[in-house]
All heavy atoms as an XYZ file, in Angstrom:
913
protein
N      92.969     45.032    137.303
C      92.040     43.967    137.629
C      91.471     44.249    139.023
O      92.201     44.598    139.943
C      92.762     42.616    137.585
C      91.830     41.435    137.684
S      92.670     39.826    137.536
C      92.968     39.745    135.795
N      90.187     44.091    139.173
C      89.509     44.309    140.451
C      89.844     43.163    141.413
O      90.049     42.021    141.006
C      88.000     44.383    140.214
C      87.237     44.838    141.407
N      86.841     43.969    142.389
C      86.815     46.060    141.786
C      86.192     44.623    143.323
N      86.165     45.908    142.978
N      89.904     43.466    142.681
C      90.269     42.470    143.695
C      89.398     41.224    143.621
O      89.894     40.102    143.746
C      90.193     43.086    145.087
N      88.099     41.406    143.398
C      87.215     40.239    143.343
C      87.443     39.424    142.074
O      87.201     38.221    142.058
C      85.753     40.655    143.481
C      85.419     41.081    144.892
C      85.105     42.391    145.176
C      85.441     40.171    145.928
C      84.810     42.788    146.465
C      85.148     40.552    147.230
C      84.836     41.862    147.500
N      87.932     40.061    141.017
C      88.306     39.307    139.814
C      89.521     38.438    140.103
O      89.588     37.288    139.683
C      88.613     40.257    138.650
C      87.388     41.007    138.174
O      86.275     40.441    138.235
O      87.549     42.161    137.735
N      90.469     38.994    140.835
C      91.671     38.240    141.207
C      91.288     37.057    142.082
O      91.710     35.927    141.852
C      92.694     39.149    141.931
C      93.865     38.339    142.456
C      93.181     40.253    141.005
N      90.453     37.303    143.084
C      90.089     36.253    144.040
C      88.989     35.327    143.525
O      88.685     34.323    144.158
C      89.655     36.880    145.361
C      90.749     37.650    146.088
C      90.203     38.256    147.374
C      91.945     36.769    146.375
N      88.409     35.672    142.392
C      87.357     34.829    141.816
C      87.878     33.505    141.299
O      87.109     32.576    141.072
N      89.168     33.398    141.119
C      89.763     32.167    140.601
C      90.155     31.253    141.761
O      90.887     31.675    142.663
C      90.998     32.507    139.765
C      91.562     31.288    139.100
O      92.235     30.488    139.789
O      91.314     31.114    137.896
N      89.682     30.001    141.757
C      89.980     29.095    142.881
C      91.467     28.790    143.042
O      91.927     28.552    144.161
C      89.172     27.837    142.567
C      88.841     27.919    141.126
C      88.819     29.365    140.762
N      92.215     28.797    141.958
C      93.653     28.531    142.061
C      94.332     29.673    142.815
O      95.141     29.438    143.715
C      94.285     28.342    140.662
C      95.807     28.236    140.760
C      93.698     27.118    139.981
N      93.987     30.905    142.482
C      94.602     32.041    143.170
C      94.183     32.092    144.640
O      94.991     32.413    145.508
C      94.281     33.341    142.439
C      94.999     33.405    141.091
C      94.961     34.759    140.473
N      93.694     35.117    139.901
C      93.354     34.954    138.628
N      94.205     34.398    137.780
N      92.173     35.333    138.194
N      92.919     31.740    144.913
C      92.504     31.686    146.323
C      93.306     30.637    147.074
O      93.744     30.850    148.206
C      91.006     31.403    146.438
C      90.134     32.574    146.075
C      88.694     32.384    146.509
N      88.106     31.113    146.137
C      87.442     30.884    144.987
N      87.288     31.859    144.107
N      86.927     29.708    144.736
N      93.536     29.494    146.453
C      94.294     28.419    147.106
C      95.747     28.842    147.338
O      96.325     28.548    148.387
C      94.240     27.142    146.266
C      94.999     25.982    146.865
C      94.427     25.566    148.211
N      95.133     24.401    148.717
C      95.672     24.330    149.929
N      95.521     25.324    150.784
N      96.326     23.256    150.292
N      96.326     29.548    146.369
C      97.692     30.037    146.549
C      97.752     30.966    147.759
O      98.652     30.860    148.593
C      98.204     30.734    145.276
C      98.419     29.702    144.158
C      99.500     31.503    145.556
C      98.708     30.299    142.793
N      96.779     31.867    147.879
C      96.757     32.764    149.040
C      96.586     31.987    150.340
O      97.182     32.333    151.360
C      95.661     33.819    148.894
C      95.962     34.942    147.904
C      94.775     35.893    147.808
C      97.223     35.691    148.283
N      95.770     30.934    150.320
C      95.626     30.094    151.512
C      96.966     29.484    151.910
O      97.309     29.444    153.093
C      94.606     28.978    151.264
C      93.179     29.448    151.185
C      92.226     28.337    150.734
O      92.677     27.175    150.525
O      91.036     28.624    150.569
N      97.705     28.998    150.926
C      99.017     28.413    151.206
C      99.959     29.457    151.803
O     100.673     29.190    152.768
C      99.633     27.840    149.924
C      98.943     26.628    149.321
C      99.506     26.339    147.936
C      99.073     25.419    150.221
N      99.941     30.644    151.223
C     100.850     31.703    151.672
C     100.426     32.335    152.992
O     101.238     32.976    153.660
C     100.979     32.772    150.591
C     101.589     32.301    149.265
C     101.562     33.426    148.249
C     102.988     31.755    149.468
N      99.174     32.158    153.374
C      98.689     32.732    154.637
C      99.433     32.142    155.833
O      99.540     32.780    156.873
C      97.188     32.512    154.785
N      99.957     30.941    155.679
C     100.698     30.297    156.764
C     102.157     30.728    156.805
O     102.889     30.350    157.714
C     100.607     28.776    156.639
C      99.206     28.268    156.901
O      98.469     28.912    157.678
O      98.836     27.228    156.326
N     102.592     31.500    155.817
C     103.970     31.987    155.794
C     104.554     31.936    154.400
O     103.975     31.377    153.469
N     105.702     32.523    154.291
C     106.413     32.635    153.022
C     106.744     31.253    152.459
O     107.138     30.352    153.197
C     107.700     33.419    153.307
C     108.454     33.898    152.121
C     109.625     34.763    152.556
O     110.492     34.274    153.309
O     109.662     35.926    152.151
N     106.560     31.094    151.150
C     106.897     29.840    150.481
C     107.652     30.121    149.188
O     107.405     31.131    148.523
C     105.631     29.054    150.115
C     104.835     28.414    151.235
C     103.555     27.795    150.688
C     105.664     27.340    151.940
N     108.518     29.196    148.830
C     109.214     29.285    147.548
C     108.221     28.963    146.435
O     107.280     28.180    146.613
C     110.376     28.306    147.515
N     108.455     29.565    145.274
C     107.550     29.338    144.147
C     107.456     27.849    143.810
O     106.394     27.359    143.439
C     107.982     30.145    142.925
O     109.302     29.799    142.542
N     108.554     27.114    143.963
C     108.531     25.678    143.686
C     107.610     24.918    144.626
O     106.945     23.959    144.214
N     107.560     25.345    145.889
C     106.665     24.697    146.857
C     105.206     24.969    146.498
O     104.364     24.072    146.553
C     106.950     25.203    148.265
C     108.335     24.819    148.787
C     108.672     25.524    150.078
O     108.812     26.761    150.067
O     108.789     24.816    151.099
N     104.922     26.206    146.133
C     103.562     26.568    145.720
C     103.184     25.767    144.476
O     102.098     25.178    144.404
C     103.447     28.089    145.445
C     102.098     28.431    144.845
C     103.700     28.881    146.718
N     104.093     25.726    143.520
C     103.836     25.012    142.268
C     103.549     23.541    142.521
O     102.613     22.979    141.936
C     105.023     25.173    141.305
O     105.173     26.564    140.996
C     104.819     24.392    140.022
N     104.307     22.915    143.400
C     104.107     21.483    143.683
C     102.700     21.216    144.211
O     102.027     20.281    143.761
C     105.160     20.995    144.667
N     102.232     22.030    145.145
C     100.900     21.828    145.724
C      99.820     22.088    144.674
O      98.883     21.298    144.520
C     100.684     22.744    146.959
C      99.240     22.685    147.439
C     101.635     22.363    148.075
N      99.940     23.177    143.941
C      98.913     23.536    142.960
C      98.876     22.523    141.822
O      97.794     22.157    141.353
C      99.138     24.979    142.437
C      99.013     25.986    143.584
C      98.177     25.308    141.307
C      97.681     25.974    144.304
N     100.024     22.051    141.391
C     100.047     21.019    140.334
C      99.330     19.764    140.811
O      98.568     19.152    140.068
C     101.485     20.692    139.945
C     102.131     21.798    139.124
C     103.487     21.393    138.676
N     103.326     20.436    137.576
C     104.327     19.945    136.889
N     105.559     20.276    137.179
N     104.106     19.098    135.907
N      99.583     19.388    142.061
C      98.958     18.184    142.629
C      97.445     18.352    142.749
O      96.671     17.469    142.398
C      99.562     17.906    144.010
C      98.786     16.904    144.825
C      99.511     15.586    144.947
O     100.650     15.483    144.511
O      98.887     14.668    145.479
N      97.008     19.499    143.250
C      95.588     19.705    143.524
C      94.772     20.075    142.281
O      93.602     19.727    142.191
C      95.413     20.784    144.596
C      95.926     20.353    145.953
C      95.748     21.408    147.024
O      95.089     22.445    146.789
O      96.276     21.200    148.137
N      95.369     20.807    141.353
C      94.610     21.313    140.207
C      95.086     20.756    138.864
O      94.438     20.996    137.843
C      94.666     22.848    140.158
C      93.940     23.522    141.283
C      94.591     23.827    142.470
C      92.599     23.853    141.163
C      93.929     24.452    143.516
C      91.921     24.478    142.201
C      92.586     24.773    143.375
N      96.225     20.081    138.841
C      96.737     19.535    137.595
C      97.207     20.599    136.612
O      97.147     20.400    135.405
N      97.668     21.721    137.128
C      98.111     22.833    136.285
C      99.623     22.740    136.093
O     100.360     22.402    137.024
C      97.733     24.179    136.950
C      96.213     24.295    137.035
C      98.312     25.360    136.193
C      95.744     25.513    137.811
N     100.084     23.088    134.921
C     101.518     23.065    134.625
C     102.244     24.159    135.395
O     101.641     25.116    135.882
C     101.742     23.273    133.129
O     101.350     24.595    132.771
N     103.572     24.030    135.462
C     104.395     25.038    136.133
C     104.203     26.420    135.516
O     104.030     27.401    136.248
C     105.869     24.607    136.122
C     106.793     25.535    136.874
C     107.251     26.720    136.048
O     107.434     26.600    134.828
N     107.423     27.855    136.677
N     104.187     26.548    134.174
C     103.937     27.881    133.611
C     102.558     28.431    133.983
O     102.397     29.638    134.183
C     104.058     27.668    132.098
C     104.916     26.458    131.948
C     104.573     25.584    133.132
N     101.581     27.562    134.106
C     100.245     28.001    134.517
C     100.242     28.536    135.940
O      99.626     29.567    136.235
N     100.947     27.852    136.833
C     101.045     28.316    138.223
C     101.799     29.644    138.253
O     101.399     30.574    138.971
C     101.736     27.260    139.123
C     101.902     27.789    140.535
C     100.940     25.953    139.127
N     102.852     29.745    137.478
C     103.616     30.998    137.417
C     102.737     32.156    136.971
O     102.869     33.277    137.465
C     104.806     30.854    136.464
O     105.752     29.957    136.991
N     101.837     31.893    136.046
C     100.908     32.932    135.577
C     100.012     33.397    136.734
O      99.789     34.592    136.907
C     100.061     32.378    134.426
C      99.066     33.347    133.867
C      99.702     34.359    132.928
O     100.893     34.335    132.686
N      98.900     35.256    132.424
N      99.494     32.469    137.514
C      98.654     32.829    138.660
C      99.458     33.630    139.691
O      98.952     34.608    140.253
C      98.052     31.590    139.306
C      96.930     30.991    138.516
N      95.700     31.603    138.385
C      96.851     29.830    137.813
C      94.912     30.853    137.639
N      95.589     29.771    137.285
N     100.692     33.211    139.943
C     101.546     33.950    140.874
C     101.798     35.375    140.361
O     101.797     36.323    141.134
C     102.874     33.216    141.086
C     102.811     31.961    141.958
C     104.101     31.165    141.840
C     102.527     32.328    143.403
N     101.978     35.496    139.043
C     102.197     36.818    138.455
C     100.978     37.710    138.638
O     101.090     38.877    139.008
C     102.547     36.693    136.972
C     103.009     38.015    136.372
C     103.367     37.890    134.886
N     102.385     38.662    134.162
C     101.361     38.185    133.471
N     101.180     36.893    133.349
N     100.509     38.972    132.870
N      99.777     37.157    138.410
C      98.546     37.937    138.590
C      98.435     38.412    140.041
O      98.108     39.574    140.294
C      97.304     37.116    138.170
C      96.016     37.794    138.606
C      97.310     36.878    136.664
N      98.709     37.525    140.978
C      98.648     37.905    142.393
C      99.672     38.991    142.718
O      99.369     39.957    143.412
C      98.863     36.679    143.282
C      97.716     35.675    143.315
C      98.164     34.370    143.965
C      96.506     36.245    144.026
N     100.874     38.839    142.204
C     101.932     39.816    142.465
C     101.608     41.166    141.826
O     101.704     42.210    142.469
C     103.269     39.282    141.944
C     104.453     40.155    142.314
C     105.762     39.621    141.745
N     105.773     39.722    140.289
C     105.743     38.689    139.447
N     105.703     37.455    139.894
N     105.760     38.871    138.145
N     101.207     41.161    140.569
C     100.932     42.411    139.852
C      99.726     43.161    140.413
O      99.615     44.368    140.234
C     100.735     42.144    138.365
C     102.025     41.781    137.650
C     101.836     41.473    136.182
O     100.676     41.423    135.701
O     102.863     41.263    135.503
N      98.836     42.444    141.082
C      97.661     43.084    141.661
C      97.823     43.346    143.158
O      96.859     43.705    143.834
C      96.408     42.252    141.368
C      96.014     42.378    139.917
O      95.403     43.365    139.524
N      96.404     41.410    139.091
N      99.034     43.160    143.663
C      99.353     43.546    145.023
C      98.986     42.558    146.107
O      99.100     42.872    147.291
N      98.569     41.343    145.752
C      98.168     40.364    146.764
C      99.353     39.607    147.351
O      99.245     39.021    148.415
C      97.165     39.364    146.182
C      95.785     39.929    146.059
C      95.420     40.634    144.926
C      94.866     39.794    147.074
C      94.154     41.175    144.807
C      93.604     40.336    146.975
C      93.246     41.031    145.835
N     100.469     39.591    146.620
C     101.660     38.916    147.121
C     102.884     39.798    146.900
O     102.877     40.699    146.062
C     101.912     37.558    146.422
O     102.114     37.777    145.023
C     100.769     36.591    146.651
N     103.893     39.491    147.666
C     105.209     40.067    147.446
C     106.135     38.917    147.090
O     105.841     37.751    147.397
C     105.740     40.778    148.705
O     105.815     39.829    149.775
C     104.840     41.936    149.103
N     107.225     39.240    146.449
C     108.213     38.211    146.105
C     109.593     38.788    146.385
O     109.832     39.977    146.193
C     108.076     37.743    144.631
C     108.361     38.870    143.665
C     108.950     36.541    144.354
N     110.445     37.927    146.910
C     111.831     38.337    147.137
C     112.740     37.195    146.730
O     112.372     36.015    146.795
C     112.061     38.754    148.584
C     112.040     37.639    149.583
C     112.359     38.123    151.005
N     112.319     37.005    151.921
C     113.356     36.221    152.207
N     114.523     36.419    151.636
N     113.229     35.221    153.073
N     113.916     37.581    146.278
C     114.900     36.587    145.849
C     115.680     36.090    147.052
O     116.025     36.856    147.954
C     115.842     37.199    144.825
N     115.921     34.794    147.061
C     116.780     34.165    148.061
C     117.686     33.208    147.284
O     117.337     32.034    147.099
C     115.942     33.428    149.103
C     116.796     32.752    150.170
O     117.874     33.291    150.503
O     116.391     31.676    150.659
N     118.775     33.738    146.782
C     119.614     32.957    145.876
C     118.844     32.729    144.587
O     118.331     33.666    143.984
N     118.721     31.472    144.194
C     117.985     31.139    142.973
C     116.480     30.996    143.220
O     115.708     30.907    142.278
C     118.530     29.842    142.378
N     116.097     30.977    144.482
C     114.676     30.789    144.811
C     113.949     32.124    144.839
O     114.529     33.161    145.136
C     114.518     30.115    146.186
C     115.132     28.760    146.249
C     114.986     28.041    147.573
N     114.753     28.860    148.736
C     114.029     28.472    149.793
N     113.485     27.285    149.812
N     113.874     29.271    150.821
N     112.656     32.058    144.559
C     111.767     33.214    144.683
C     110.770     32.886    145.780
O     110.032     31.903    145.691
C     111.026     33.498    143.368
C     111.931     33.855    142.206
C     112.624     35.196    142.443
N     113.626     35.486    141.441
C     114.935     35.402    141.642
N     115.402     35.002    142.801
N     115.795     35.707    140.705
N     110.782     33.705    146.833
C     109.913     33.466    147.975
C     108.715     34.408    147.923
O     108.882     35.630    147.831
C     110.687     33.664    149.280
C     111.873     32.711    149.461
C     112.691     33.100    150.678
C     111.396     31.270    149.574
N     107.539     33.825    147.987
C     106.289     34.586    147.924
C     105.673     34.685    149.310
O     105.770     33.761    150.118
C     105.294     33.903    146.982
C     105.604     34.148    145.535
C     106.555     33.397    144.869
C     104.948     35.151    144.827
C     106.853     33.625    143.544
C     105.237     35.396    143.497
C     106.193     34.627    142.870
O     106.485     34.874    141.549
N     105.027     35.812    149.561
C     104.313     36.041    150.819
C     103.064     36.850    150.519
O     102.983     37.551    149.494
C     105.200     36.795    151.802
N     102.080     36.769    151.401
C     100.845     37.545    151.253
C     101.136     39.004    151.576
O     101.823     39.312    152.549
C      99.736     37.015    152.197
C      98.538     37.947    152.222
C      99.315     35.613    151.793
N     100.616     39.892    150.760
C     100.602     41.327    151.074
C      99.177     41.622    151.525
O      98.233     41.488    150.735
C     100.967     42.160    149.854
C     101.048     43.646    150.163
O     100.424     44.100    151.149
O     101.717     44.365    149.413
N      98.967     42.010    152.783
C      97.606     42.160    153.304
C      96.860     43.401    152.812
O      95.655     43.500    153.008
C      97.815     42.231    154.813
C      99.197     42.780    154.974
C      99.977     42.241    153.803
N      97.518     44.324    152.144
C      96.879     45.582    151.764
C      95.588     45.394    150.970
O      94.545     45.927    151.364
C      97.872     46.489    151.011
O      99.037     46.659    151.816
C      97.256     47.840    150.714
N      95.589     44.631    149.863
C      94.325     44.478    149.125
C      93.266     43.727    149.930
O      92.074     43.966    149.770
C      94.692     43.705    147.867
C      96.151     43.548    147.854
C      96.693     43.990    149.173
N      93.709     42.830    150.814
C      92.746     42.097    151.639
C      92.094     43.034    152.655
O      90.915     42.895    152.961
C      93.436     40.928    152.339
C      94.010     39.863    151.396
C      94.836     38.849    152.171
C      92.916     39.189    150.604
N      92.852     44.006    153.140
C      92.284     45.000    154.045
C      91.260     45.866    153.314
O      90.236     46.243    153.890
C      93.399     45.861    154.653
C      94.282     45.093    155.591
C      95.588     45.799    155.915
O      95.995     46.733    155.245
N      96.261     45.325    156.952
N      91.533     46.165    152.052
C      90.584     46.942    151.259
C      89.284     46.154    151.058
O      88.189     46.710    151.154
C      91.199     47.317    149.917
C      92.328     48.309    150.035
C      93.113     48.505    148.748
O      92.662     48.024    147.684
O      94.179     49.155    148.800
N      89.401     44.856    150.812
C      88.214     44.009    150.662
C      87.456     43.943    151.982
O      86.231     44.031    152.015
C      88.608     42.588    150.191
C      89.105     42.656    148.744
C      87.442     41.620    150.321
C      89.723     41.376    148.256
N      88.200     43.811    153.071
C      87.574     43.783    154.394
C      86.790     45.071    154.640
O      85.671     45.041    155.149
C      88.639     43.581    155.471
C      88.034     43.383    156.838
O      87.176     42.496    157.005
O      88.425     44.137    157.752
N      87.359     46.193    154.257
C      86.663     47.472    154.394
C      85.397     47.527    153.557
O      84.356     48.023    153.996
N      85.471     46.985    152.356
C      84.294     46.956    151.484
C      83.210     46.062    152.085
O      82.027     46.399    152.063
C      84.694     46.457    150.085
C      83.580     46.472    149.109
C      83.181     47.515    148.321
C      82.691     45.391    148.801
N      82.106     47.145    147.545
C      81.791     45.847    147.825
C      82.570     44.079    149.258
C      80.784     45.041    147.297
C      81.577     43.282    148.728
C      80.701     43.767    147.760
N      83.618     44.926    152.636
C      82.669     43.992    153.241
C      82.032     44.547    154.508
O      80.948     44.102    154.902
C      83.358     42.670    153.579
C      83.632     41.732    152.423
C      84.510     40.581    152.881
C      82.338     41.221    151.829
N      82.675     45.498    155.138
C      82.200     46.038    156.411
C      80.746     46.495    156.339
O      79.973     46.272    157.272
C      83.103     47.169    156.878
C      82.969     47.428    158.354
O      82.908     46.446    159.116
O      82.913     48.608    158.732
N      80.357     47.111    155.237
C      78.977     47.600    155.141
C      77.957     46.462    155.059
O      76.781     46.670    155.277
C      78.826     48.574    153.978
C      78.875     47.909    152.615
C      78.838     48.894    151.497
N      77.552     49.567    151.458
C      77.158     50.354    150.495
N      77.965     50.602    149.501
N      75.981     50.897    150.512
N      78.408     45.253    154.769
C      77.501     44.102    154.647
C      77.511     43.202    155.878
O      76.692     42.291    155.979
C      77.861     43.280    153.401
C      77.749     44.109    152.153
C      78.866     44.681    151.572
C      76.496     44.357    151.583
C      78.756     45.470    150.442
C      76.379     45.146    150.456
C      77.511     45.701    149.885
O      77.399     46.487    148.776
N      78.406     43.439    156.814
C      78.510     42.591    158.004
C      77.226     42.576    158.818
O      76.936     41.613    159.493
C      79.680     43.041    158.866
C      80.994     42.579    158.315
C      82.123     42.722    159.318
N      83.308     42.100    158.769
C      84.154     42.699    157.938
N      83.963     43.940    157.588
N      85.187     42.065    157.468
N      76.459     43.625    158.742
C      75.211     43.686    159.521
C      74.267     42.552    159.146
O      73.442     42.144    159.940
C      74.522     45.042    159.323
C      74.058     45.303    157.905
C      73.502     46.729    157.763
N      73.329     47.074    156.377
C      72.176     46.951    155.726
N      71.105     46.529    156.338
N      72.102     47.282    154.450
N      74.421     42.015    157.945
C      73.548     40.932    157.509
C      73.839     39.622    158.225
O      72.976     38.780    158.351
C      73.639     40.718    155.991
C      73.104     41.872    155.204
C      73.945     42.649    154.429
C      71.761     42.204    155.253
C      73.458     43.720    153.690
C      71.258     43.271    154.532
C      72.113     44.037    153.748
N      75.070     39.438    158.673
C      75.373     38.193    159.379
C      75.821     38.398    160.814
O      75.861     37.452    161.583
C      76.396     37.353    158.611
C      77.753     37.947    158.425
C      78.759     37.962    159.324
C      78.261     38.590    157.257
N      79.865     38.582    158.794
C      79.587     38.971    157.521
C      77.724     38.879    156.009
C      80.377     39.621    156.584
C      78.517     39.530    155.082
C      79.820     39.894    155.372
N      76.128     39.624    161.224
C      76.610     39.853    162.588
C      75.539     39.499    163.625
O      75.805     38.801    164.593
C      77.065     41.299    162.764
C      77.743     41.507    164.108
C      78.399     42.865    164.224
N      79.599     42.890    163.407
C      79.990     43.918    162.666
N      79.281     45.010    162.623
N      81.099     43.863    161.968
N      74.312     39.982    163.429
C      73.262     39.722    164.414
C      72.962     38.224    164.536
O      72.903     37.710    165.647
C      71.996     40.513    164.081
C      70.929     40.358    165.142
C      69.683     41.186    164.836
O      69.597     41.824    163.795
N      68.736     41.156    165.735
N      72.779     37.487    163.426
C      72.561     36.043    163.590
C      73.729     35.335    164.279
O      73.517     34.417    165.072
C      72.386     35.541    162.155
C      71.908     36.730    161.399
C      72.583     37.903    162.046
N      74.957     35.756    164.015
C      76.103     35.135    164.685
C      76.142     35.480    166.166
O      76.477     34.638    167.000
C      77.411     35.548    164.004
C      77.651     34.934    162.629
C      78.941     35.484    162.027
C      77.701     33.416    162.704
N      75.784     36.723    166.515
C      75.709     37.104    167.924
C      74.641     36.285    168.641
O      74.843     35.834    169.774
C      75.409     38.600    168.069
C      76.591     39.473    167.675
O      77.719     38.944    167.559
O      76.381     40.689    167.479
N      73.498     36.084    167.977
C      72.416     35.287    168.566
C      72.870     33.841    168.763
O      72.581     33.222    169.797
C      71.167     35.357    167.694
N      73.569     33.302    167.801
C      74.090     31.942    167.922
C      75.058     31.839    169.091
O      75.006     30.896    169.881
C      74.781     31.517    166.620
C      75.448     30.143    166.628
C      74.429     29.041    166.899
C      76.173     29.909    165.318
N      75.932     32.809    169.222
C      76.885     32.831    170.331
C      76.163     32.847    171.676
O      76.548     32.143    172.620
C      77.801     34.042    170.200
O      78.707     34.093    171.254
N      75.102     33.636    171.766
C      74.315     33.705    172.997
C      73.692     32.350    173.317
O      73.716     31.886    174.464
C      73.214     34.778    172.868
O      73.843     36.038    172.642
C      72.344     34.844    174.110
N      73.137     31.694    172.307
C      72.510     30.380    172.514
C      73.536     29.331    172.923
O      73.259     28.481    173.776
C      71.755     29.939    171.256
C      70.495     30.735    171.005
C      69.519     30.691    172.174
O      69.295     29.592    172.736
O      69.003     31.756    172.542
N      74.715     29.381    172.351
C      75.767     28.432    172.727
C      76.164     28.647    174.182
O      76.293     27.690    174.954
C      76.983     28.563    171.784
C      76.604     28.034    170.387
C      78.195     27.831    172.336
C      77.645     28.311    169.320
N      76.347     29.899    174.567
C      76.696     30.208    175.963
C      75.593     29.752    176.903
O      75.869     29.192    177.972
C      76.964     31.707    176.120
N      74.350     29.976    176.534
C      73.219     29.558    177.361
C      73.220     28.037    177.520
O      73.016     27.507    178.616
C      71.907     30.031    176.729
C      70.675     29.682    177.564
C      69.399     30.228    176.940
N      69.430     31.690    177.018
C      69.008     32.498    176.049
N      68.511     31.998    174.933
N      69.059     33.799    176.198
N      73.477     27.325    176.444
C      73.524     25.859    176.503
C      74.640     25.360    177.398
O      74.473     24.404    178.153
N      75.791     26.023    177.364
C      76.913     25.629    178.214
C      76.589     25.859    179.685
O      76.925     25.042    180.532
C      78.176     26.408    177.834
C      78.803     25.932    176.547
C      80.052     26.726    176.224
C      80.665     26.258    174.927
N      81.843     27.054    174.565
N      75.932     26.993    179.978
C      75.558     27.269    181.370
C      74.582     26.209    181.875
O      74.712     25.717    182.988
C      74.924     28.659    181.500
C      75.930     29.798    181.515
C      75.300     31.105    181.958
N      74.103     31.454    181.230
C      74.068     32.154    180.085
N      75.194     32.578    179.556
N      72.937     32.425    179.488
N      73.608     25.863    181.068
C      72.604     24.875    181.486
C      73.237     23.504    181.655
O      72.863     22.747    182.540
C      71.470     24.826    180.471
C      70.609     26.066    180.494
C      69.568     26.080    179.389
O      69.556     25.235    178.506
N      68.674     27.063    179.445
N      74.213     23.192    180.843
C      74.884     21.899    180.915
C      75.671     21.761    182.214
O      75.766     20.682    182.783
C      75.820     21.740    179.711
C      76.531     20.426    179.644
C      77.395     20.354    178.396
C      78.182     19.072    178.341
N      79.050     19.015    177.172
N      76.220     22.858    182.706
C      77.063     22.826    183.899
C      76.299     23.058    185.193
O      76.881     22.992    186.261
C      78.213     23.837    183.761
C      79.161     23.489    182.641
N      79.945     22.372    182.665
C      79.418     24.097    181.466
C      80.655     22.326    181.567
N      80.357     23.352    180.811
N      75.016     23.330    185.110
C      74.224     23.514    186.326
C      73.844     22.149    186.886
O      73.514     21.225    186.142
C      72.939     24.305    186.026
C      73.212     25.760    185.677
C      71.905     26.493    185.311
O      70.859     25.882    185.135
N      72.028     27.800    185.201
N      73.910     22.007    188.210
C      73.517     20.723    188.794
C      72.015     20.484    188.575
O      71.234     21.433    188.535
C      73.856     20.897    190.280
C      73.983     22.361    190.507
C      74.316     22.993    189.183
N      71.635     19.241    188.440
C      70.206     18.944    188.215
C      69.383     19.321    189.439
O      69.837     19.212    190.572
C      70.189     17.434    187.969
C      71.505     16.909    188.439
C      72.459     18.064    188.465
N      68.179     19.745    189.185
C      67.240     20.119    190.267
C      66.660     18.838    190.824
O      66.157     17.982    190.094
C      66.130     21.039    189.728
C      66.749     22.316    189.177
C      65.127     21.342    190.834
C      65.772     23.250    188.513
N      66.676     18.722    192.184
C      66.155     17.489    192.811
C      64.891     17.757    193.575
O      64.587     18.716    194.104
C      67.202     16.882    193.724
C      68.390     16.437    192.921
C      69.380     15.720    193.798
O      69.126     15.366    194.935
N      70.555     15.478    193.258
């Protein structure tokens, strides 16, 4: 499965968002996803499996619990792919940054009398 196919699903993106803050037990992930998306536990497990099998997450056993974490490797590959397109938004963002800095300087200058 292609990385964008994996990330094209909002449930899988949300799972990665949850895991971006740190390792979570599968039960914790399931509780949030069930609440937000109304998906059954087996459905959440399927999404976790897709993420794991495609390299987006790692899982380790901690007693009876399964702890999931983000594996950054596929995300780095996506970042590399996106690199060739950054030129489309880098210049407008740089210009915005310049305008914000200019506004801050003008705000802090004493008024001319």
